[in-house]
N, CA, C and O of each residue as an XYZ file, in Angstrom:
580
protein
N     -86.690     44.855    -20.146
C     -85.610     44.876    -19.189
C     -86.118     44.301    -17.878
O     -87.226     44.604    -17.436
N     -85.294     43.472    -17.268
C     -85.647     42.921    -15.968
C     -84.519     43.202    -14.989
O     -83.391     43.486    -15.391
N     -84.826     43.122    -13.718
C     -83.827     43.358    -12.676
C     -83.813     42.133    -11.769
O     -84.854     41.668    -11.305
N     -82.593     41.617    -11.526
C     -82.474     40.458    -10.656
C     -81.045     40.337    -10.145
O     -80.172     41.135    -10.484
N     -80.836     39.322     -9.324
C     -79.509     39.011     -8.774
C     -79.113     37.642     -9.312
O     -79.909     36.702     -9.295
N     -77.867     37.539     -9.794
C     -77.374     36.261    -10.284
C     -75.994     36.017     -9.696
O     -75.126     36.888     -9.744
N     -75.796     34.815     -9.135
C     -74.495     34.425     -8.600
C     -73.908     33.346     -9.497
O     -74.524     32.304     -9.723
N     -72.711     33.610    -10.002
C     -72.005     32.684    -10.882
C     -71.317     31.600    -10.053
O     -71.158     31.753     -8.842
N     -70.912     30.513    -10.695
C     -70.274     29.379    -10.012
C     -68.986     29.781     -9.304
O     -68.636     29.189     -8.283
N     -68.272     30.783     -9.832
C     -67.001     31.202     -9.218
C     -67.194     32.181     -8.057
O     -66.214     32.655     -7.484
N     -68.446     32.488     -7.705
C     -68.729     33.386     -6.591
C     -68.996     34.818     -7.015
O     -69.411     35.636     -6.194
N     -68.767     35.135     -8.277
C     -69.069     36.473     -8.782
C     -70.573     36.690     -8.699
O     -71.357     35.778     -8.965
N     -70.972     37.908     -8.328
C     -72.394     38.198     -8.207
C     -72.738     39.480     -8.958
O     -72.040     40.487     -8.838
N     -73.817     39.432     -9.729
C     -74.325     40.610    -10.431
C     -75.727     40.891     -9.943
O     -76.579     40.004     -9.891
N     -75.949     42.139     -9.589
C     -77.266     42.603     -9.158
C     -77.600     43.793    -10.045
O     -76.909     44.811    -10.017
N     -78.666     43.662    -10.834
C     -79.016     44.787    -11.687
C     -79.898     44.417    -12.846
O     -80.638     43.434    -12.809
N     -79.804     45.233    -13.882
C     -80.676     45.120    -15.047
C     -80.119     44.143    -16.075
O     -78.907     44.018    -16.252
N     -81.043     43.452    -16.748
C     -80.706     42.475    -17.792
C     -81.583     42.733    -19.015
O     -82.744     43.121    -18.891
N     -81.010     42.514    -20.193
C     -81.766     42.513    -21.442
C     -81.220     41.353    -22.275
O     -80.020     41.282    -22.540
N     -82.087     40.467    -22.675
C     -81.706     39.311    -23.500
C     -80.525     38.535    -22.910
O     -79.630     38.107    -23.638
N     -80.532     38.358    -21.584
C     -79.499     37.572    -20.926
C     -78.166     38.284    -20.741
O     -77.186     37.646    -20.357
N     -78.099     39.583    -21.003
C     -76.855     40.340    -20.846
C     -77.057     41.479    -19.851
O     -78.149     42.036    -19.734
N     -75.987     41.813    -19.141
C     -76.024     42.959    -18.236
C     -76.245     44.207    -19.080
O     -75.490     44.485    -20.011
N     -77.295     44.956    -18.740
C     -77.667     46.132    -19.539
C     -78.395     47.110    -18.640
O     -79.379     46.745    -17.996
N     -77.921     48.363    -18.586
C     -78.536     49.357    -17.711
C     -77.668     49.536    -16.480
O     -76.440     49.525    -16.576
N     -78.295     49.701    -15.323
C     -77.541     49.878    -14.080
C     -77.354     48.558    -13.362
O     -78.246     47.709    -13.349
N     -76.181     48.394    -12.761
C     -75.926     47.171    -12.029
C     -74.733     47.283    -11.108
O     -74.016     48.284    -11.084
N     -74.549     46.213    -10.348
C     -73.441     46.116     -9.396
C     -72.840     44.722     -9.548
O     -73.539     43.716     -9.428
N     -71.543     44.675     -9.812
C     -70.842     43.419    -10.009
C     -69.766     43.283     -8.941
O     -68.948     44.186     -8.763
N     -69.763     42.162     -8.233
C     -68.747     41.875     -7.221
C     -68.075     40.563     -7.585
O     -68.748     39.559     -7.816
N     -66.740     40.568     -7.635
C     -66.017     39.339     -7.954
C     -65.562     38.652     -6.679
O     -65.497     39.276     -5.620
N     -65.246     37.365     -6.780
C     -64.748     36.624     -5.624
C     -63.372     37.142     -5.201
O     -62.939     36.907     -4.072
N     -62.688     37.844     -6.104
C     -61.375     38.422     -5.794
C     -61.439     39.767     -5.102
O     -60.401     40.351     -4.790
N     -62.652     40.277     -4.855
C     -62.802     41.518     -4.114
C     -62.950     42.769     -4.961
O     -62.972     43.872     -4.416
N     -63.051     42.633     -6.264
C     -63.277     43.794     -7.126
C     -64.780     44.072     -7.160
O     -65.594     43.152     -7.241
N     -65.129     45.353     -7.096
C     -66.548     45.716     -7.119
C     -66.755     46.878     -8.087
O     -66.029     47.871     -8.054
N     -67.766     46.732     -8.955
C     -68.141     47.783     -9.899
C     -69.604     48.115     -9.692
O     -70.451     47.229     -9.584
N     -69.886     49.411     -9.638
C     -71.257     49.893     -9.578
C     -71.417     50.939    -10.671
O     -70.664     51.912    -10.718
N     -72.392     50.743    -11.547
C     -72.602     51.728    -12.596
C     -73.341     51.170    -13.781
O     -74.112     50.217    -13.671
N     -73.089     51.786    -14.926
C     -73.776     51.419    -16.146
C     -73.143     50.238    -16.853
O     -71.935     50.015    -16.775
N     -73.987     49.487    -17.545
C     -73.557     48.359    -18.375
C     -74.193     48.513    -19.751
O     -75.311     49.011    -19.883
N     -73.466     48.080    -20.765
C     -74.005     48.009    -22.112
C     -73.498     46.724    -22.744
O     -72.293     46.521    -22.886
N     -74.431     45.860    -23.121
C     -74.080     44.592    -23.762
C     -73.098     43.777    -22.912
O     -72.234     43.081    -23.448
N     -73.238     43.868    -21.582
C     -72.400     43.103    -20.669
C     -71.134     43.791    -20.214
O     -70.446     43.272    -19.334
N     -70.795     44.950    -20.781
C     -69.556     45.665    -20.433
C     -69.850     46.917    -19.616
O     -70.919     47.514    -19.741
N     -68.876     47.317    -18.764
C     -68.984     48.580    -18.037
C     -69.141     49.686    -19.074
O     -68.409     49.728    -20.062
N     -70.105     50.583    -18.843
C     -70.360     51.634    -19.817
C     -71.068     52.808    -19.158
O     -71.909     52.616    -18.280
N     -70.730     54.021    -19.577
C     -71.321     55.210    -18.976
C     -70.568     55.546    -17.694
O     -69.349     55.382    -17.626
N     -71.278     56.010    -16.692
C     -70.647     56.363    -15.419
C     -70.594     55.150    -14.502
O     -71.513     54.332    -14.477
N     -69.491     55.046    -13.742
C     -69.361     53.945    -12.804
C     -68.206     54.131    -11.850
O     -67.364     55.013    -12.017
N     -68.188     53.271    -10.838
C     -67.118     53.238     -9.840
C     -66.569     51.824     -9.808
O     -67.316     50.864     -9.620
N     -65.252     51.697     -9.994
C     -64.579     50.401     -9.958
C     -63.594     50.427     -8.797
O     -62.631     51.194     -8.802
N     -63.846     49.575     -7.794
C     -63.011     49.525     -6.590
C     -62.243     48.211     -6.545
O     -62.800     47.142     -6.796
N     -60.955     48.307     -6.222
C     -60.073     47.148     -6.177
C     -59.772     46.762     -4.735
O     -59.880     47.598     -3.837
N     -59.394     45.498     -4.499
C     -59.150     45.024     -3.131
C     -58.018     45.772     -2.405
O     -58.004     45.829     -1.175
N     -57.076     46.341     -3.160
C     -55.964     47.049     -2.517
C     -56.341     48.454     -2.067
O     -55.514     49.162     -1.491
N     -57.593     48.870     -2.324
C     -58.051     50.193     -1.912
C     -58.048     51.217     -3.038
O     -58.595     52.307     -2.868
N     -57.452     50.901     -4.175
C     -57.480     51.845     -5.293
C     -58.863     51.811     -5.940
O     -59.593     50.825     -5.844
N     -59.201     52.926     -6.605
C     -60.519     52.997     -7.225
C     -60.531     54.024     -8.345
O     -59.771     54.993     -8.341
N     -61.415     53.782     -9.301
C     -61.641     54.700    -10.409
C     -63.108     55.096    -10.368
O     -63.993     54.251    -10.233
N     -63.350     56.392    -10.486
C     -64.710     56.922    -10.542
C     -64.803     57.791    -11.782
O     -64.066     58.768    -11.913
N     -65.696     57.446    -12.686
C     -65.810     58.250    -13.892
C     -66.507     57.523    -15.014
O     -67.429     56.738    -14.791
N     -66.054     57.797    -16.236
C     -66.697     57.282    -17.434
C     -66.015     56.007    -17.936
O     -64.800     55.840    -17.834
N     -66.848     55.118    -18.483
C     -66.390     53.849    -19.062
C     -66.987     53.686    -20.450
O     -68.032     54.256    -20.761
N     -66.312     52.904    -21.277
C     -66.864     52.467    -22.567
C     -66.211     51.130    -22.897
O     -64.996     50.977    -22.771
N     -67.014     50.175    -23.316
C     -66.481     48.874    -23.690
C     -65.744     48.162    -22.568
O     -64.852     47.354    -22.827
N     -66.108     48.455    -21.320
C     -65.487     47.795    -20.175
C     -64.198     48.450    -19.686
O     -63.558     47.930    -18.772
N     -63.803     49.585    -20.279
C     -62.543     50.239    -19.913
C     -62.772     51.686    -19.495
O     -63.792     52.289    -19.830
N     -61.791     52.244    -18.747
C     -61.825     53.669    -18.418
C     -61.806     54.423    -19.749
O     -60.936     54.183    -20.587
N     -62.752     55.321    -19.942
C     -62.837     56.032    -21.224
C     -63.563     57.357    -21.013
O     -64.739     57.374    -20.650
N     -62.873     58.450    -21.237
C     -63.465     59.767    -21.028
C     -62.811     60.424    -19.833
O     -61.592     60.371    -19.672
N     -63.622     61.042    -18.996
C     -63.105     61.758    -17.829
C     -63.346     60.964    -16.556
O     -64.352     60.268    -16.420
N     -62.401     61.081    -15.623
C     -62.558     60.394    -14.351
C     -61.426     60.704    -13.401
O     -60.505     61.462    -13.704
N     -61.533     60.080    -12.228
C     -60.542     60.242    -11.162
C     -60.089     58.856    -10.727
O     -60.902     58.011    -10.353
N     -58.771     58.634    -10.783
C     -58.196     57.383    -10.290
C     -57.445     57.688     -9.006
O     -56.575     58.559     -8.977
N     -57.787     56.962     -7.937
C     -57.122     57.108     -6.647
C     -56.363     55.824     -6.365
O     -56.964     54.767     -6.177
N     -55.045     55.919     -6.337
C     -54.214     54.746     -6.089
C     -54.231     54.336     -4.628
O     -54.543     55.141     -3.751
N     -53.897     53.088     -4.372
C     -53.893     52.551     -3.010
C     -52.918     53.293     -2.104
O     -53.130     53.357     -0.893
N     -51.862     53.851     -2.666
C     -50.860     54.565     -1.873
C     -51.203     56.042     -1.698
O     -50.451     56.778     -1.060
N     -52.327     56.482     -2.257
C     -52.779     57.855     -2.055
C     -52.556     58.804     -3.217
O     -52.981     59.957     -3.146
N     -51.903     58.362     -4.286
C     -51.733     59.223     -5.447
C     -53.060     59.309     -6.212
O     -53.798     58.328     -6.305
N     -53.352     60.499     -6.759
C     -54.610     60.726     -7.470
C     -54.309     61.305     -8.849
O     -53.475     62.200     -8.988
N     -54.995     60.785     -9.867
C     -54.961     61.388    -11.191
C     -56.381     61.810    -11.532
O     -57.307     61.002    -11.474
N     -56.551     63.092    -11.890
C     -57.842     63.634    -12.311
C     -57.683     64.095    -13.752
O     -56.861     64.965    -14.040
N     -58.461     63.518    -14.657
C     -58.327     63.934    -16.035
C     -58.927     62.964    -17.019
O     -59.959     62.343    -16.765
N     -58.246     62.844    -18.169
C     -58.755     62.057    -19.284
C     -58.138     60.660    -19.339
O     -56.971     60.452    -19.007
N     -58.980     59.707    -19.774
C     -58.572     58.320    -19.936
C     -59.012     57.848    -21.313
O     -60.025     58.300    -21.847
N     -58.233     56.929    -21.879
C     -58.601     56.340    -23.158
C     -58.131     54.890    -23.191
O     -56.989     54.594    -22.840
N     -59.002     54.001    -23.608
C     -58.676     52.574    -23.721
C     -58.131     52.001    -22.404
O     -57.243     51.148    -22.410
N     -58.669     52.477    -21.288
C     -58.302     51.917    -19.987
C     -57.050     52.487    -19.353
O     -56.572     51.955    -18.351
N     -56.504     53.564    -19.916
C     -55.291     54.137    -19.334
C     -55.323     55.659    -19.381
O     -56.113     56.254    -20.114
N     -54.458     56.274    -18.593
C     -54.320     57.725    -18.594
C     -53.902     58.158    -19.991
O     -52.937     57.637    -20.549
N     -54.635     59.113    -20.552
C     -54.315     59.594    -21.898
C     -55.030     60.918    -22.117
O     -56.250     60.956    -22.273
N     -54.266     61.997    -22.129
C     -54.849     63.318    -22.333
C     -54.514     64.248    -21.195
O     -53.515     64.057    -20.501
N     -55.345     65.253    -20.999
C     -55.080     66.279    -20.002
C     -55.437     65.824    -18.597
O     -56.391     65.072    -18.394
N     -54.652     66.293    -17.626
C     -54.965     65.951    -16.252
C     -53.973     66.500    -15.258
O     -53.064     67.257    -15.600
N     -54.171     66.099    -14.017
C     -53.384     66.571    -12.877
C     -53.103     65.411    -11.939
O     -53.994     64.623    -11.619
N     -51.851     65.317    -11.500
C     -51.477     64.326    -10.477
C     -51.362     65.028     -9.139
O     -50.758     66.095     -9.032
N     -51.946     64.418     -8.121
C     -51.787     64.872     -6.750
C     -51.134     63.736     -5.971
O     -51.621     62.605     -5.981
N     -50.035     64.043     -5.300
C     -49.298     63.037     -4.542
C     -49.936     62.831     -3.167
O     -50.742     63.656     -2.737
N     -49.587     61.742     -2.471
C     -50.202     61.447     -1.178
C     -50.102     62.582     -0.151
O     -50.951     62.692      0.733
N     -49.075     63.419     -0.262
C     -48.927     64.531      0.683
C     -49.778     65.740      0.300
O     -49.715     66.774      0.965
N     -50.584     65.620     -0.779
C     -51.469     66.695     -1.202
C     -50.835     67.667     -2.185
O     -51.505     68.576     -2.674
N     -49.558     67.486     -2.478
C     -48.867     68.374     -3.402
C     -48.933     67.826     -4.826
O     -49.264     66.662     -5.051
N     -48.609     68.699     -5.777
C     -48.670     68.332     -7.195
C     -47.286     68.190     -7.814
O     -47.164     67.973     -9.020
N     -46.244     68.310     -6.997
C     -44.878     68.194     -7.491
C     -44.302     69.534     -7.895
O     -45.031     70.507     -8.091
N     -42.998     69.574     -8.017
C     -42.286     70.766     -8.485
C     -41.417     70.367     -9.655
O     -40.493     69.579     -9.450
N     -41.632     70.835    -10.835
C     -42.783     71.662    -11.202
C     -44.083     70.853    -11.170
O     -44.069     69.622    -11.159
N     -45.186     71.568    -11.157
C     -46.512     70.964    -11.040
C     -46.747     69.908    -12.119
O     -46.455     70.139    -13.292
N     -47.275     68.745    -11.719
C     -47.548     67.626    -12.639
C     -48.957     67.792    -13.229
O     -49.867     67.014    -12.942
N     -49.103     68.810    -14.044
C     -50.361     69.116    -14.724
C     -50.057     69.332    -16.200
O     -49.098     70.017    -16.555
N     -50.888     68.737    -17.055
C     -50.669     68.898    -18.483
C     -51.231     67.738    -19.267
O     -52.251     67.157    -18.898
N     -50.557     67.405    -20.352
C     -50.991     66.319    -21.233
C     -50.156     65.078    -20.924
O     -48.926     65.128    -20.916
N     -50.841     63.971    -20.672
C     -50.197     62.713    -20.312
C     -50.392     61.667    -21.400
O     -51.411     61.646    -22.090
N     -49.405     60.812    -21.536
C     -49.502     59.607    -22.345
C     -49.093     58.474    -21.408
O     -47.905     58.240    -21.186
N     -50.077     57.781    -20.864
C     -49.787     56.811    -19.810
C     -49.290     57.560    -18.589
O     -49.918     58.526    -18.156
N     -48.181     57.132    -18.034
C     -47.645     57.785    -16.837
C     -46.705     58.939    -17.164
O     -46.199     59.602    -16.258
N     -46.468     59.183    -18.449
C     -45.538     60.235    -18.864
C     -46.257     61.568    -19.093
O     -47.240     61.637    -19.831
N     -45.755     62.615    -18.454
C     -46.229     63.965    -18.710
C     -45.485     64.454    -19.953
O     -44.276     64.677    -19.900
N     -46.187     64.621    -21.053
C     -45.534     64.975    -22.321
C     -45.582     66.468    -22.618
O     -44.804     66.965    -23.433
N     -46.499     67.194    -21.956
C     -46.575     68.645    -22.154
C     -47.177     69.287    -20.909
O     -48.277     68.932    -20.487
N     -46.448     70.232    -20.329
C     -46.971     70.963    -19.173
C     -47.879     72.090    -19.652
O     -47.516     72.870    -20.533
N     -49.080     72.158    -19.045
C     -49.992     73.276    -19.296
C     -51.150     73.194    -18.317
O     -51.398     72.158    -17.700
N     -51.847     74.304    -18.191
C     -53.017     74.326    -17.308
C     -54.145     73.530    -17.948
O     -54.391     73.631    -19.150
N     -54.816     72.748    -17.139
C     -55.872     71.859    -17.636
C     -57.129     71.963    -16.783
O     -57.781     70.955    -16.510
N     -57.469     73.165    -16.364
C     -58.594     73.365    -15.447
C     -59.891     72.752    -15.958
O     -60.626     72.132    -15.189
N     -60.181     72.917    -17.242
C     -61.436     72.400    -17.782
C     -61.489     70.869    -17.700
O     -62.506     70.304    -17.297
N     -60.402     70.204    -18.079
C     -60.365     68.734    -18.015
C     -60.455     68.244    -16.573
O     -61.125     67.250    -16.293
N     -59.793     68.929    -15.675
C     -59.827     68.537    -14.254
C     -61.246     68.688    -13.711
O     -61.737     67.812    -12.999
N     -61.900     69.791    -14.044
C     -63.279     69.992    -13.589
C     -64.220     68.941    -14.169
O     -65.109     68.452    -13.472
N     -64.029     68.590    -15.447
C     -64.859     67.541    -16.060
C     -64.618     66.194    -15.380
O     -65.555     65.420    -15.189
N     -63.376     65.915    -15.018
C     -63.049     64.660    -14.328
C     -63.724     64.611    -12.962
O     -64.288     63.588    -12.574
N     -63.660     65.716    -12.246
C     -64.297     65.769    -10.917
C     -65.809     65.613    -11.029
O     -66.426     64.942    -10.202
N     -66.406     66.228    -12.044
C     -67.851     66.101    -12.247
C     -68.220     64.666    -12.622
O     -69.223     64.137    -12.143
N     -67.413     64.038    -13.476
C     -67.674     62.639    -13.853
C     -67.587     61.731    -12.633
O     -68.405     60.826    -12.471
N     -66.592     61.972    -11.771
C     -66.453     61.175    -10.544
C     -67.643     61.374     -9.623
O     -68.130     60.423     -9.012
N     -68.105     62.601     -9.526
C     -69.287     62.885     -8.691
C     -70.523     62.176     -9.259
O     -71.297     61.576     -8.513
N     -70.702     62.250    -10.578
C     -71.837     61.562    -11.203
C     -71.761     60.050    -10.968
O     -72.766     59.412    -10.655
N     -70.560     59.487    -11.123
C     -70.381     58.043    -10.923
C     -70.663     57.653     -9.480
O     -71.297     56.630     -9.221
N     -70.195     58.465     -8.543
C     -70.372     58.154     -7.126
C     -71.811     58.255     -6.649
O     -72.152     57.741     -5.583
N     -72.654     58.914     -7.428
C     -74.055     59.091     -7.005
C     -74.957     57.950     -7.481
O     -76.148     57.938     -7.168
N     -74.409     56.995     -8.231
C     -75.230     55.900     -8.747
C     -75.580     54.927     -7.621
O     -74.720     54.489     -6.857
N     -76.846     54.614     -7.549
C     -77.349     53.666     -6.557
C     -78.070     52.545     -7.297
O     -78.888     52.804     -8.180
N     -77.771     51.318     -6.942
C     -78.472     50.160     -7.498
C     -79.317     49.573     -6.381
O     -78.796     49.169     -5.341
N     -80.605     49.530     -6.600
C     -81.507     49.021     -5.548
C     -81.834     47.578     -5.755
O     -82.577     46.993     -4.967
């Protein structure tokens, strides 16, 4: 494994670990469009814990697999809405909690099982929410030197 910085012709820059010419291990990727990812890579894809920040101010902190949100994490939208919970194949899927920009969770509370943006079953999801918060904390603590 080696560590270096590489700038692509389109202005994208990767700083981090490489194995056999592929991003592998910890790294930081910045695109010319203003997207920035810091975290784990596997075979060139986002993997493990990471933080993905978008130019509009929205960001995801949590687990990735195959380049997509996968597992537990926290998504903070540019307008201030927050989803804490489970993700699958790059989208909200499973247990979680929505917090609106005013800090409220809605009436009735938007906590339960989600399929995309749809709340399909209301129920308490404390364990999933705590796992999402822990995943976000783990992702936020990653430093690439």
